[in-house]
mmCIF file of the N, C-alpha and C atoms, coordinates in Angstrom:
data_MODEL
# 
_entry.id   MODEL 
# 
loop_
_atom_site.group_PDB 
_atom_site.id 
_atom_site.type_symbol 
_atom_site.label_atom_id 
_atom_site.label_alt_id 
_atom_site.label_comp_id 
_atom_site.label_asym_id 
_atom_site.label_entity_id 
_atom_site.label_seq_id 
_atom_site.pdbx_PDB_ins_code 
_atom_site.Cartn_x 
_atom_site.Cartn_y 
_atom_site.Cartn_z 
_atom_site.occupancy 
_atom_site.B_iso_or_equiv 
_atom_site.pdbx_formal_charge 
_atom_site.auth_seq_id 
_atom_site.auth_comp_id 
_atom_site.auth_asym_id 
_atom_site.auth_atom_id 
_atom_site.pdbx_PDB_model_num 
ATOM 1   N N  . MET A 1 1  ? -81.499 18.437  130.135 1.00 0.00 ? 1  MET A N  1 
ATOM 2   C CA . MET A 1 1  ? -81.644 17.223  130.928 1.00 0.00 ? 1  MET A CA 1 
ATOM 3   C C  . MET A 1 1  ? -80.430 17.043  131.842 1.00 0.00 ? 1  MET A C  1 
ATOM 4   N N  . SER A 1 2  ? -80.681 16.462  132.986 1.00 0.00 ? 2  SER A N  1 
ATOM 5   C CA . SER A 1 2  ? -79.580 16.187  133.907 1.00 0.00 ? 2  SER A CA 1 
ATOM 6   C C  . SER A 1 2  ? -78.956 14.834  133.568 1.00 0.00 ? 2  SER A C  1 
ATOM 7   N N  . LYS A 1 3  ? -77.765 14.625  134.074 1.00 0.00 ? 3  LYS A N  1 
ATOM 8   C CA . LYS A 1 3  ? -77.070 13.360  133.848 1.00 0.00 ? 3  LYS A CA 1 
ATOM 9   C C  . LYS A 1 3  ? -77.092 12.543  135.130 1.00 0.00 ? 3  LYS A C  1 
ATOM 10  N N  . ILE A 1 4  ? -77.101 11.217  134.957 1.00 0.00 ? 4  ILE A N  1 
ATOM 11  C CA . ILE A 1 4  ? -77.016 10.309  136.089 1.00 0.00 ? 4  ILE A CA 1 
ATOM 12  C C  . ILE A 1 4  ? -75.891 9.314   135.836 1.00 0.00 ? 4  ILE A C  1 
ATOM 13  N N  . LYS A 1 5  ? -75.300 8.820   136.929 1.00 0.00 ? 5  LYS A N  1 
ATOM 14  C CA . LYS A 1 5  ? -74.281 7.775   136.853 1.00 0.00 ? 5  LYS A CA 1 
ATOM 15  C C  . LYS A 1 5  ? -74.930 6.481   137.317 1.00 0.00 ? 5  LYS A C  1 
ATOM 16  N N  . ILE A 1 6  ? -74.823 5.452   136.493 1.00 0.00 ? 6  ILE A N  1 
ATOM 17  C CA . ILE A 1 6  ? -75.397 4.143   136.807 1.00 0.00 ? 6  ILE A CA 1 
ATOM 18  C C  . ILE A 1 6  ? -74.245 3.163   136.983 1.00 0.00 ? 6  ILE A C  1 
ATOM 19  N N  . THR A 1 7  ? -74.204 2.474   138.123 1.00 0.00 ? 7  THR A N  1 
ATOM 20  C CA . THR A 1 7  ? -73.147 1.508   138.421 1.00 0.00 ? 7  THR A CA 1 
ATOM 21  C C  . THR A 1 7  ? -73.772 0.147   138.693 1.00 0.00 ? 7  THR A C  1 
ATOM 22  N N  . LEU A 1 8  ? -73.263 -0.878  138.027 1.00 0.00 ? 8  LEU A N  1 
ATOM 23  C CA . LEU A 1 8  ? -73.743 -2.239  138.242 1.00 0.00 ? 8  LEU A CA 1 
ATOM 24  C C  . LEU A 1 8  ? -73.117 -2.779  139.515 1.00 0.00 ? 8  LEU A C  1 
ATOM 25  N N  . ILE A 1 9  ? -73.951 -3.123  140.521 1.00 0.00 ? 9  ILE A N  1 
ATOM 26  C CA . ILE A 1 9  ? -73.417 -3.596  141.800 1.00 0.00 ? 9  ILE A CA 1 
ATOM 27  C C  . ILE A 1 9  ? -73.749 -5.055  142.066 1.00 0.00 ? 9  ILE A C  1 
ATOM 28  N N  . LYS A 1 10 ? -74.702 -5.626  141.311 1.00 0.00 ? 10 LYS A N  1 
ATOM 29  C CA . LYS A 1 10 ? -75.018 -7.049  141.430 1.00 0.00 ? 10 LYS A CA 1 
ATOM 30  C C  . LYS A 1 10 ? -75.039 -7.655  140.045 1.00 0.00 ? 10 LYS A C  1 
ATOM 31  N N  . SER A 1 11 ? -74.702 -8.922  139.975 1.00 0.00 ? 11 SER A N  1 
ATOM 32  C CA . SER A 1 11 ? -74.575 -9.608  138.699 1.00 0.00 ? 11 SER A CA 1 
ATOM 33  C C  . SER A 1 11 ? -75.931 -9.863  138.046 1.00 0.00 ? 11 SER A C  1 
ATOM 34  N N  . GLY A 1 12 ? -75.933 -9.915  136.721 1.00 0.00 ? 12 GLY A N  1 
ATOM 35  C CA . GLY A 1 12 ? -77.129 -10.242 135.963 1.00 0.00 ? 12 GLY A CA 1 
ATOM 36  C C  . GLY A 1 12 ? -77.307 -11.738 135.774 1.00 0.00 ? 12 GLY A C  1 
ATOM 37  N N  . ILE A 1 13 ? -76.372 -12.519 136.298 1.00 0.00 ? 13 ILE A N  1 
ATOM 38  C CA . ILE A 1 13 ? -76.460 -13.974 136.181 1.00 0.00 ? 13 ILE A CA 1 
ATOM 39  C C  . ILE A 1 13 ? -77.677 -14.472 136.963 1.00 0.00 ? 13 ILE A C  1 
ATOM 40  N N  . ASP A 1 14 ? -78.368 -15.423 136.393 1.00 0.00 ? 14 ASP A N  1 
ATOM 41  C CA . ASP A 1 14 ? -79.548 -16.057 137.005 1.00 0.00 ? 14 ASP A CA 1 
ATOM 42  C C  . ASP A 1 14 ? -80.686 -15.054 137.213 1.00 0.00 ? 14 ASP A C  1 
ATOM 43  N N  . ARG A 1 15 ? -80.797 -14.094 136.294 1.00 0.00 ? 15 ARG A N  1 
ATOM 44  C CA . ARG A 1 15 ? -81.887 -13.116 136.293 1.00 0.00 ? 15 ARG A CA 1 
ATOM 45  C C  . ARG A 1 15 ? -82.737 -13.360 135.057 1.00 0.00 ? 15 ARG A C  1 
ATOM 46  N N  . PRO A 1 16 ? -83.966 -12.878 135.041 1.00 0.00 ? 16 PRO A N  1 
ATOM 47  C CA . PRO A 1 16 ? -84.796 -13.024 133.845 1.00 0.00 ? 16 PRO A CA 1 
ATOM 48  C C  . PRO A 1 16 ? -84.145 -12.381 132.619 1.00 0.00 ? 16 PRO A C  1 
ATOM 49  N N  . GLU A 1 17 ? -84.445 -12.922 131.450 1.00 0.00 ? 17 GLU A N  1 
ATOM 50  C CA . GLU A 1 17 ? -83.845 -12.449 130.207 1.00 0.00 ? 17 GLU A CA 1 
ATOM 51  C C  . GLU A 1 17 ? -84.094 -10.962 129.981 1.00 0.00 ? 17 GLU A C  1 
ATOM 52  N N  . ARG A 1 18 ? -85.263 -10.484 130.353 1.00 0.00 ? 18 ARG A N  1 
ATOM 53  C CA . ARG A 1 18 ? -85.591 -9.069  130.171 1.00 0.00 ? 18 ARG A CA 1 
ATOM 54  C C  . ARG A 1 18 ? -84.628 -8.174  130.946 1.00 0.00 ? 18 ARG A C  1 
ATOM 55  N N  . GLN A 1 19 ? -84.274 -8.572  132.161 1.00 0.00 ? 19 GLN A N  1 
ATOM 56  C CA . GLN A 1 19 ? -83.343 -7.778  132.961 1.00 0.00 ? 19 GLN A CA 1 
ATOM 57  C C  . GLN A 1 19 ? -81.938 -7.831  132.372 1.00 0.00 ? 19 GLN A C  1 
ATOM 58  N N  . LYS A 1 20 ? -81.533 -8.990  131.861 1.00 0.00 ? 20 LYS A N  1 
ATOM 59  C CA . LYS A 1 20 ? -80.218 -9.105  131.227 1.00 0.00 ? 20 LYS A CA 1 
ATOM 60  C C  . LYS A 1 20 ? -80.131 -8.185  130.015 1.00 0.00 ? 20 LYS A C  1 
ATOM 61  N N  . LEU A 1 21 ? -81.182 -8.168  129.203 1.00 0.00 ? 21 LEU A N  1 
ATOM 62  C CA . LEU A 1 21 ? -81.188 -7.328  128.015 1.00 0.00 ? 21 LEU A CA 1 
ATOM 63  C C  . LEU A 1 21 ? -81.205 -5.851  128.381 1.00 0.00 ? 21 LEU A C  1 
ATOM 64  N N  . THR A 1 22 ? -81.868 -5.501  129.475 1.00 0.00 ? 22 THR A N  1 
ATOM 65  C CA . THR A 1 22 ? -81.889 -4.113  129.928 1.00 0.00 ? 22 THR A CA 1 
ATOM 66  C C  . THR A 1 22 ? -80.497 -3.676  130.362 1.00 0.00 ? 22 THR A C  1 
ATOM 67  N N  . LEU A 1 23 ? -79.786 -4.525  131.084 1.00 0.00 ? 23 LEU A N  1 
ATOM 68  C CA . LEU A 1 23 ? -78.414 -4.202  131.491 1.00 0.00 ? 23 LEU A CA 1 
ATOM 69  C C  . LEU A 1 23 ? -77.520 -4.028  130.266 1.00 0.00 ? 23 LEU A C  1 
ATOM 70  N N  . GLN A 1 24 ? -77.700 -4.896  129.288 1.00 0.00 ? 24 GLN A N  1 
ATOM 71  C CA . GLN A 1 24 ? -76.913 -4.800  128.060 1.00 0.00 ? 24 GLN A CA 1 
ATOM 72  C C  . GLN A 1 24 ? -77.219 -3.497  127.323 1.00 0.00 ? 24 GLN A C  1 
ATOM 73  N N  . ALA A 1 25 ? -78.490 -3.115  127.276 1.00 0.00 ? 25 ALA A N  1 
ATOM 74  C CA . ALA A 1 25 ? -78.879 -1.877  126.598 1.00 0.00 ? 25 ALA A CA 1 
ATOM 75  C C  . ALA A 1 25 ? -78.323 -0.645  127.321 1.00 0.00 ? 25 ALA A C  1 
ATOM 76  N N  . LEU A 1 26 ? -78.189 -0.727  128.627 1.00 0.00 ? 26 LEU A N  1 
ATOM 77  C CA . LEU A 1 26 ? -77.603 0.371   129.390 1.00 0.00 ? 26 LEU A CA 1 
ATOM 78  C C  . LEU A 1 26 ? -76.082 0.408   129.257 1.00 0.00 ? 26 LEU A C  1 
ATOM 79  N N  . GLY A 1 27 ? -75.495 -0.663  128.715 1.00 0.00 ? 27 GLY A N  1 
ATOM 80  C CA . GLY A 1 27 ? -74.051 -0.715  128.529 1.00 0.00 ? 27 GLY A CA 1 
ATOM 81  C C  . GLY A 1 27 ? -73.304 -1.186  129.752 1.00 0.00 ? 27 GLY A C  1 
ATOM 82  N N  . LEU A 1 28 ? -73.984 -1.907  130.628 1.00 0.00 ? 28 LEU A N  1 
ATOM 83  C CA . LEU A 1 28 ? -73.359 -2.410  131.854 1.00 0.00 ? 28 LEU A CA 1 
ATOM 84  C C  . LEU A 1 28 ? -73.080 -3.899  131.687 1.00 0.00 ? 28 LEU A C  1 
ATOM 85  N N  . ASN A 1 29 ? -71.810 -4.241  131.428 1.00 0.00 ? 29 ASN A N  1 
ATOM 86  C CA . ASN A 1 29 ? -71.456 -5.626  131.141 1.00 0.00 ? 29 ASN A CA 1 
ATOM 87  C C  . ASN A 1 29 ? -70.751 -6.320  132.299 1.00 0.00 ? 29 ASN A C  1 
ATOM 88  N N  . LYS A 1 30 ? -69.988 -5.573  133.086 1.00 0.00 ? 30 LYS A N  1 
ATOM 89  C CA . LYS A 1 30 ? -69.217 -6.158  134.174 1.00 0.00 ? 30 LYS A CA 1 
ATOM 90  C C  . LYS A 1 30 ? -69.598 -5.504  135.497 1.00 0.00 ? 30 LYS A C  1 
ATOM 91  N N  . LEU A 1 31 ? -69.324 -6.198  136.584 1.00 0.00 ? 31 LEU A N  1 
ATOM 92  C CA . LEU A 1 31 ? -69.571 -5.628  137.901 1.00 0.00 ? 31 LEU A CA 1 
ATOM 93  C C  . LEU A 1 31 ? -68.744 -4.365  138.075 1.00 0.00 ? 31 LEU A C  1 
ATOM 94  N N  . ASN A 1 32 ? -69.307 -3.413  138.761 1.00 0.00 ? 32 ASN A N  1 
ATOM 95  C CA . ASN A 1 32 ? -68.704 -2.110  139.036 1.00 0.00 ? 32 ASN A CA 1 
ATOM 96  C C  . ASN A 1 32 ? -68.487 -1.272  137.782 1.00 0.00 ? 32 ASN A C  1 
ATOM 97  N N  . ALA A 1 33 ? -69.089 -1.670  136.673 1.00 0.00 ? 33 ALA A N  1 
ATOM 98  C CA . ALA A 1 33 ? -69.036 -0.849  135.461 1.00 0.00 ? 33 ALA A CA 1 
ATOM 99  C C  . ALA A 1 33 ? -69.941 0.363   135.681 1.00 0.00 ? 33 ALA A C  1 
ATOM 100 N N  . THR A 1 34 ? -69.485 1.532   135.242 1.00 0.00 ? 34 THR A N  1 
ATOM 101 C CA . THR A 1 34 ? -70.238 2.767   135.438 1.00 0.00 ? 34 THR A CA 1 
ATOM 102 C C  . THR A 1 34 ? -70.457 3.448   134.100 1.00 0.00 ? 34 THR A C  1 
ATOM 103 N N  . LYS A 1 35 ? -71.675 3.946   133.891 1.00 0.00 ? 35 LYS A N  1 
ATOM 104 C CA . LYS A 1 35 ? -72.004 4.717   132.696 1.00 0.00 ? 35 LYS A CA 1 
ATOM 105 C C  . LYS A 1 35 ? -72.654 6.008   133.129 1.00 0.00 ? 35 LYS A C  1 
ATOM 106 N N  . GLU A 1 36 ? -72.340 7.081   132.421 1.00 0.00 ? 36 GLU A N  1 
ATOM 107 C CA . GLU A 1 36 ? -72.962 8.371   132.670 1.00 0.00 ? 36 GLU A CA 1 
ATOM 108 C C  . GLU A 1 36 ? -73.878 8.661   131.488 1.00 0.00 ? 36 GLU A C  1 
ATOM 109 N N  . VAL A 1 37 ? -75.175 8.803   131.759 1.00 0.00 ? 37 VAL A N  1 
ATOM 110 C CA . VAL A 1 37 ? -76.168 8.965   130.699 1.00 0.00 ? 37 VAL A CA 1 
ATOM 111 C C  . VAL A 1 37 ? -77.113 10.108  131.031 1.00 0.00 ? 37 VAL A C  1 
ATOM 112 N N  . GLU A 1 38 ? -77.804 10.593  130.015 1.00 0.00 ? 38 GLU A N  1 
ATOM 113 C CA . GLU A 1 38 ? -78.844 11.598  130.207 1.00 0.00 ? 38 GLU A CA 1 
ATOM 114 C C  . GLU A 1 38 ? -80.040 10.949  130.906 1.00 0.00 ? 38 GLU A C  1 
ATOM 115 N N  . ALA A 1 39 ? -80.697 11.681  131.768 1.00 0.00 ? 39 ALA A N  1 
ATOM 116 C CA . ALA A 1 39 ? -81.837 11.155  132.525 1.00 0.00 ? 39 ALA A CA 1 
ATOM 117 C C  . ALA A 1 39 ? -83.127 11.354  131.742 1.00 0.00 ? 39 ALA A C  1 
ATOM 118 N N  . THR A 1 40 ? -83.259 10.633  130.628 1.00 0.00 ? 40 THR A N  1 
ATOM 119 C CA . THR A 1 40 ? -84.477 10.700  129.822 1.00 0.00 ? 40 THR A CA 1 
ATOM 120 C C  . THR A 1 40 ? -85.515 9.759   130.412 1.00 0.00 ? 40 THR A C  1 
ATOM 121 N N  . PRO A 1 41 ? -86.782 9.922   130.077 1.00 0.00 ? 41 PRO A N  1 
ATOM 122 C CA . PRO A 1 41 ? -87.809 9.002   130.588 1.00 0.00 ? 41 PRO A CA 1 
ATOM 123 C C  . PRO A 1 41 ? -87.537 7.542   130.207 1.00 0.00 ? 41 PRO A C  1 
ATOM 124 N N  . GLN A 1 42 ? -86.966 7.314   129.020 1.00 0.00 ? 42 GLN A N  1 
ATOM 125 C CA . GLN A 1 42 ? -86.668 5.952   128.592 1.00 0.00 ? 42 GLN A CA 1 
ATOM 126 C C  . GLN A 1 42 ? -85.583 5.327   129.470 1.00 0.00 ? 42 GLN A C  1 
ATOM 127 N N  . ILE A 1 43 ? -84.536 6.078   129.748 1.00 0.00 ? 43 ILE A N  1 
ATOM 128 C CA . ILE A 1 43 ? -83.446 5.575   130.583 1.00 0.00 ? 43 ILE A CA 1 
ATOM 129 C C  . ILE A 1 43 ? -83.934 5.341   132.005 1.00 0.00 ? 43 ILE A C  1 
ATOM 130 N N  . LEU A 1 44 ? -84.724 6.263   132.534 1.00 0.00 ? 44 LEU A N  1 
ATOM 131 C CA . LEU A 1 44 ? -85.241 6.108   133.905 1.00 0.00 ? 44 LEU A CA 1 
ATOM 132 C C  . LEU A 1 44 ? -86.140 4.883   134.016 1.00 0.00 ? 44 LEU A C  1 
ATOM 133 N N  . GLY A 1 45 ? -86.887 4.576   132.977 1.00 0.00 ? 45 GLY A N  1 
ATOM 134 C CA . GLY A 1 45 ? -87.715 3.364   132.975 1.00 0.00 ? 45 GLY A CA 1 
ATOM 135 C C  . GLY A 1 45 ? -86.860 2.107   132.968 1.00 0.00 ? 45 GLY A C  1 
ATOM 136 N N  . MET A 1 46 ? -85.764 2.138   132.219 1.00 0.00 ? 46 MET A N  1 
ATOM 137 C CA . MET A 1 46 ? -84.851 0.994   132.192 1.00 0.00 ? 46 MET A CA 1 
ATOM 138 C C  . MET A 1 46 ? -84.194 0.803   133.551 1.00 0.00 ? 46 MET A C  1 
ATOM 139 N N  . VAL A 1 47 ? -83.800 1.914   134.173 1.00 0.00 ? 47 VAL A N  1 
ATOM 140 C CA . VAL A 1 47 ? -83.184 1.833   135.500 1.00 0.00 ? 47 VAL A CA 1 
ATOM 141 C C  . VAL A 1 47 ? -84.176 1.284   136.512 1.00 0.00 ? 47 VAL A C  1 
ATOM 142 N N  . ARG A 1 48 ? -85.430 1.692   136.405 1.00 0.00 ? 48 ARG A N  1 
ATOM 143 C CA . ARG A 1 48 ? -86.457 1.197   137.324 1.00 0.00 ? 48 ARG A CA 1 
ATOM 144 C C  . ARG A 1 48 ? -86.633 -0.317  137.197 1.00 0.00 ? 48 ARG A C  1 
ATOM 145 N N  . THR A 1 49 ? -86.424 -0.862  135.999 1.00 0.00 ? 49 THR A N  1 
ATOM 146 C CA . THR A 1 49 ? -86.557 -2.304  135.774 1.00 0.00 ? 49 THR A CA 1 
ATOM 147 C C  . THR A 1 49 ? -85.476 -3.087  136.514 1.00 0.00 ? 49 THR A C  1 
ATOM 148 N N  . VAL A 1 50 ? -84.268 -2.531  136.611 1.00 0.00 ? 50 VAL A N  1 
ATOM 149 C CA . VAL A 1 50 ? -83.146 -3.236  137.242 1.00 0.00 ? 50 VAL A CA 1 
ATOM 150 C C  . VAL A 1 50 ? -82.635 -2.498  138.472 1.00 0.00 ? 50 VAL A C  1 
ATOM 151 N N  . THR A 1 51 ? -83.520 -1.805  139.154 1.00 0.00 ? 51 THR A N  1 
ATOM 152 C CA . THR A 1 51 ? -83.116 -0.979  140.302 1.00 0.00 ? 51 THR A CA 1 
ATOM 153 C C  . THR A 1 51 ? -82.441 -1.790  141.413 1.00 0.00 ? 51 THR A C  1 
ATOM 154 N N  . HIS A 1 52 ? -82.757 -3.082  141.524 1.00 0.00 ? 52 HIS A N  1 
ATOM 155 C CA . HIS A 1 52 ? -82.152 -3.916  142.564 1.00 0.00 ? 52 HIS A CA 1 
ATOM 156 C C  . HIS A 1 52 ? -80.738 -4.375  142.195 1.00 0.00 ? 52 HIS A C  1 
ATOM 157 N N  . LEU A 1 53 ? -80.300 -4.104  140.959 1.00 0.00 ? 53 LEU A N  1 
ATOM 158 C CA . LEU A 1 53 ? -78.979 -4.519  140.510 1.00 0.00 ? 53 LEU A CA 1 
ATOM 159 C C  . LEU A 1 53 ? -78.007 -3.353  140.330 1.00 0.00 ? 53 LEU A C  1 
ATOM 160 N N  . VAL A 1 54 ? -78.521 -2.128  140.364 1.00 0.00 ? 54 VAL A N  1 
ATOM 161 C CA . VAL A 1 54 ? -77.672 -0.975  140.068 1.00 0.00 ? 54 VAL A CA 1 
ATOM 162 C C  . VAL A 1 54 ? -77.746 0.070   141.181 1.00 0.00 ? 54 VAL A C  1 
ATOM 163 N N  . LYS A 1 55 ? -76.747 0.962   141.157 1.00 0.00 ? 55 LYS A N  1 
ATOM 164 C CA . LYS A 1 55 ? -76.718 2.122   142.048 1.00 0.00 ? 55 LYS A CA 1 
ATOM 165 C C  . LYS A 1 55 ? -76.776 3.340   141.155 1.00 0.00 ? 55 LYS A C  1 
ATOM 166 N N  . VAL A 1 56 ? -77.654 4.295   141.489 1.00 0.00 ? 56 VAL A N  1 
ATOM 167 C CA . VAL A 1 56 ? -77.841 5.476   140.655 1.00 0.00 ? 56 VAL A CA 1 
ATOM 168 C C  . VAL A 1 56 ? -77.455 6.710   141.466 1.00 0.00 ? 56 VAL A C  1 
ATOM 169 N N  . GLU A 1 57 ? -76.648 7.597   140.834 1.00 0.00 ? 57 GLU A N  1 
ATOM 170 C CA . GLU A 1 57 ? -76.224 8.849   141.467 1.00 0.00 ? 57 GLU A CA 1 
ATOM 171 C C  . GLU A 1 57 ? -76.395 9.977   140.486 1.00 0.00 ? 57 GLU A C  1 
ATOM 172 N N  . GLN A 1 58 ? -76.554 11.187  140.991 1.00 0.00 ? 58 GLN A N  1 
ATOM 173 C CA . GLN A 1 58 ? -76.550 12.364  140.139 1.00 0.00 ? 58 GLN A CA 1 
ATOM 174 C C  . GLN A 1 58 ? -75.116 12.611  139.689 1.00 0.00 ? 58 GLN A C  1 
ATOM 175 N N  . ALA A 1 59 ? -74.946 12.968  138.432 1.00 0.00 ? 59 ALA A N  1 
ATOM 176 C CA . ALA A 1 59 ? -73.583 13.208  137.921 1.00 0.00 ? 59 ALA A CA 1 
ATOM 177 C C  . ALA A 1 59 ? -73.244 14.685  137.964 1.00 0.00 ? 59 ALA A C  1 
# 
């Protein structure tokens, strides 16, 4: 599997609870926080849920 870098670029404040929980599950707690994760179907689905709040790059 390939790796992707996920960076939180917009705040989760005033977002639906589901999106907040998705950000928490991805490990993104603060703005500009970056995580490098495997690009599994589960992770890609989570990223798709909060695509307007994060930036995704190939690692």
